[in-house]
C-alpha positions in Angstrom: 54.9 1.8 -5.5 54.1 4.5 -8.0 50.8 6.2 -7.6 48.2 5.2 -10.2 47.2 8.3 -12.2 43.5 8.8 -12.8 41.6 11.5 -14.7 38.0 12.5 -14.2 36.9 12.2 -17.9 37.0 9.0 -19.9 35.5 7.8 -23.1 31.7 8.0 -23.0 30.2 4.5 -23.4 27.9 4.0 -26.4 29.3 7.2 -28.0 27.6 8.3 -31.2 29.3 11.4 -32.7 26.4 12.2 -35.1 23.8 12.0 -32.4 25.9 14.3 -30.2 26.4 16.7 -33.1 22.6 16.8 -33.6 22.0 17.4 -29.9 24.5 20.3 -29.9 23.0 21.9 -33.0 19.5 21.6 -31.5 20.8 23.2 -28.3 22.1 26.2 -30.2 19.4 26.6 -32.8 16.6 29.2 -32.5 16.0 31.7 -29.7 18.2 31.2 -26.7 20.8 28.6 -26.1 20.5 25.5 -23.9 23.9 25.9 -22.2 23.1 23.1 -19.7 22.8 20.5 -22.5 25.9 21.7 -24.2 28.1 21.7 -21.1 26.7 18.4 -19.8 27.4 16.7 -23.1 30.8 18.1 -23.9 32.3 17.6 -20.4 31.2 13.9 -20.4 33.1 13.1 -23.6 36.8 12.5 -23.9 39.0 14.8 -26.0 39.2 12.3 -28.8 35.4 11.9 -28.8 35.1 15.7 -29.0 37.3 15.8 -32.1 34.9 13.3 -33.7 31.9 15.4 -32.8 33.6 18.5 -34.4 34.1 16.5 -37.7 30.5 15.1 -37.6 29.1 18.6 -36.9 30.8 20.0 -40.0 29.7 16.9 -42.1 26.0 17.2 -41.0 25.6 21.0 -40.9 28.5 22.6 -42.9 29.3 24.6 -39.8 32.3 24.9 -37.5 31.3 23.7 -34.0 34.0 25.8 -32.3 32.8 29.0 -34.0 29.2 28.2 -33.1 30.1 27.6 -29.5 32.1 30.8 -29.2 29.2 32.8 -30.5 26.6 31.1 -28.3 28.4 30.8 -25.0 29.4 34.1 -23.3 31.8 34.7 -20.5 35.2 33.3 -19.8 35.7 30.3 -22.1 39.3 30.8 -23.2 41.7 29.0 -25.4 43.4 26.2 -23.5 47.2 27.0 -23.3 50.0 24.6 -23.3 50.8 23.6 -19.7 54.1 24.8 -18.3 57.2 23.0 -19.5 58.2 21.9 -16.1 55.3 19.5 -15.5 55.4 17.6 -18.8 57.1 14.2 -19.4 59.6 13.9 -22.3 57.0 12.2 -24.4 54.5 15.0 -23.8 57.1 17.6 -24.5 58.0 16.0 -27.8 54.3 16.0 -28.8 53.9 19.6 -27.7 56.9 20.6 -29.9 55.5 18.8 -32.9 52.0 20.3 -32.5 53.4 23.8 -31.9 55.4 23.7 -35.2 52.3 22.5 -37.1 50.1 25.2 -35.6 52.5 28.2 -35.7 55.0 27.2 -38.4 58.0 27.9 -36.1 60.1 25.9 -33.6 59.0 26.2 -30.0 62.6 26.2 -28.9 63.5 29.0 -31.3 60.5 31.1 -30.0 61.5 30.4 -26.4 65.1 31.4 -27.1 63.8 34.6 -28.8 61.6 35.6 -25.8 63.9 34.6 -22.8 67.5 35.1 -21.7 70.2 34.0 -19.3 70.1 30.8 -17.2 66.3 30.8 -17.3 66.5 30.4 -21.1 69.1 27.7 -20.8 67.1 25.7 -18.3 64.0 25.9 -20.6 66.1 24.8 -23.6 67.5 21.8 -21.7 64.0 20.7 -20.7 62.7 21.1 -24.2 65.3 18.6 -25.4 63.1 16.0 -23.7 66.2 13.9 -23.0 65.7 13.2 -19.3 67.2 9.8 -18.4 64.6 7.0 -18.3 63.8 5.6 -14.9 65.9 2.6 -14.2 67.9 1.1 -11.3 69.3 3.7 -8.9 73.0 4.2 -8.9 73.8 5.2 -5.3 77.3 6.4 -6.2 75.8 8.8 -8.8 73.2 9.9 -6.4 75.9 10.8 -3.9 78.0 12.6 -6.5 75.0 14.7 -7.8 74.0 15.7 -4.3 77.6 16.7 -3.5 77.8 18.6 -6.8 74.7 20.6 -6.0 75.9 21.4 -2.5 79.3 22.6 -3.8 77.6 24.6 -6.6 75.3 26.4 -4.2 75.7 26.6 -0.4 79.5 26.0 -0.4 80.3 28.4 -3.2 80.7 32.2 -3.3 78.0 32.9 -5.8 76.2 30.0 -7.6 77.2 27.7 -10.4 73.8 27.6 -12.0 75.0 25.3 -14.8 75.3 22.4 -12.4 71.7 22.8 -11.2 70.5 23.1 -14.8 72.3 20.0 -16.0 71.3 17.8 -13.1 67.7 19.0 -12.8 67.2 18.9 -16.6 68.7 15.5 -17.5 68.5 13.1 -14.6 65.6 10.6 -14.2 62.7 11.3 -11.9 63.5 8.4 -9.5 67.2 9.4 -9.4 66.4 13.0 -8.6 64.1 12.0 -5.8 67.0 10.1 -4.2 69.3 13.1 -4.9 67.0 15.4 -3.0 66.9 13.1 0.0 70.7 12.7 -0.1 71.1 16.5 -0.4 69.1 17.0 2.8 71.3 14.4 4.6 74.5 16.1 3.4 73.6 19.8 3.7 70.8 19.9 6.4 68.7 21.8 3.9 65.8 20.9 1.6 66.8 21.5 -2.0 64.0 24.1 -2.2 65.6 26.2 0.5 68.9 26.3 -1.4 67.2 27.2 -4.6 65.4 30.0 -2.8 68.7 31.4 -1.4 70.9 30.8 -4.3 68.8 31.8 -7.3 66.1 34.5 -8.1 63.5 35.6 -10.6 62.4 33.3 -13.4 65.2 30.8 -12.9 64.2 30.3 -9.3 60.6 29.8 -10.2 61.4 27.3 -12.9 63.8 25.3 -10.7 61.3 25.2 -7.9 58.6 24.0 -10.4 60.9 21.3 -11.6 61.6 20.1 -8.1 57.9 20.1 -7.1 57.1 18.1 -10.3 59.8 15.6 -9.6 58.3 15.1 -6.1 54.7 14.9 -7.3 53.1 16.4 -10.4 49.6 16.2 -9.0 50.7 18.0 -5.8 52.4 20.7 -7.9 49.3 21.2 -10.0 47.0 21.2 -6.9 49.1 24.1 -5.6 49.0 25.8 -8.9 45.2 25.7 -8.9 45.0 26.8 -5.3 47.0 30.0 -5.9 45.1 30.6 -9.2 42.0 31.1 -7.0 43.3 32.3 -3.7 42.9 36.0 -2.8 41.3 38.7 -4.9 40.5 37.8 -8.5 41.0 34.5 -10.3 43.7 33.5 -12.7 41.2 32.1 -15.2 43.9 31.1 -17.8 45.7 28.9 -15.3 42.4 27.5 -13.9 41.2 26.5 -17.4 44.6 25.3 -18.6 45.1 22.9 -15.7 41.5 21.6 -15.3 41.0 20.9 -19.0 44.5 19.6 -19.9 44.6 17.2 -16.9 41.0 16.0 -16.9 41.9 12.8 -18.7 45.3 12.4 -17.1 45.4 12.9 -13.4 42.8 15.4 -12.3 41.4 12.9 -9.8 44.8 12.7 -8.2 45.1 16.4 -8.2 41.8 16.7 -6.4 43.0 14.3 -3.7 46.3 16.3 -3.2 44.3 19.5 -3.1 42.0 18.2 -0.3 45.1 16.9 1.6 47.2 20.0 1.4 44.6 22.8 1.7 41.7 23.4 4.1 39.1 22.9 1.3 38.3 20.8 -1.7 39.0 21.8 -5.3 35.3 21.4 -6.1 34.3 23.8 -3.3 36.9 26.4 -4.2 35.8 26.4 -7.9 32.2 26.7 -6.8 32.8 29.7 -4.6 35.3 31.4 -7.0 33.6 31.2 -10.4 30.1 31.7 -11.9 27.7 30.9 -14.7 28.5 28.5 -17.6 32.2 28.8 -16.7 31.6 27.5 -13.2 29.3 24.7 -14.4 31.8 23.5 -17.0 34.7 23.5 -14.5 32.6 21.6 -11.9 31.6 19.0 -14.4 35.2 18.5 -15.4 36.3 18.4 -11.8 34.1 15.4 -11.4 32.9 15.6 -7.9 33.3 16.7 -4.3 36.0 15.3 -1.9 34.9 15.3 1.7 
């Protein structure tokens, strides 16, 4: 049975955009800023509700809420970036492409092609087509054929036929690929990740591994992404913000559970020890709680 996805932020009951806009204006008006009120309010509203608050704020006060927040809140609040292509569904990728074109006046695919090269570029372009097969009944003969094709294109070949990996990884359905990875292990004696590690390198290797991890479990992949964003010296703030904010209404609760299962700490605890100030409070509120 497929795991039910659950975010940590949902629509706030009894929502009143005008009342929220007035609360925010009051928190930013005069000497000092009531950061606690701002963060508590904004992190308890869904993204759609925040957009309504922005519109109400401009209607009531003739001011841009985002501009006011940027001037009032100091530190590491950054622009939320588009999550990596590997972890998005075809529907999400189509929406991202449309929004990108509206915002920047150019095609995301054209910009990707202009900034990348080789098989890495080709894999990105295939994924951006958002034409992955829909999940349907499993064709075991096709599973066997794809697993054999990957084995022959990598481990059994002098050099690597990257095109075969790109086509299969970029177009087959999620349920089909999960069966292919199991069959590949049976045929070759290797996990598909081991073969990718041996047969490819650089950006292509990282992208193929990301695709495999997302096929296996997007929450587990994003839990790992968050862990390594905070592990060791320094914090990758862009990644931390991007994942926490973009997944808060999608599957952050699932990500939290995978994080606790796979690492010797909870996501909440790691954020708490790795960040500070308003930034820490906002992330902890979005995280939505501790996992014992």
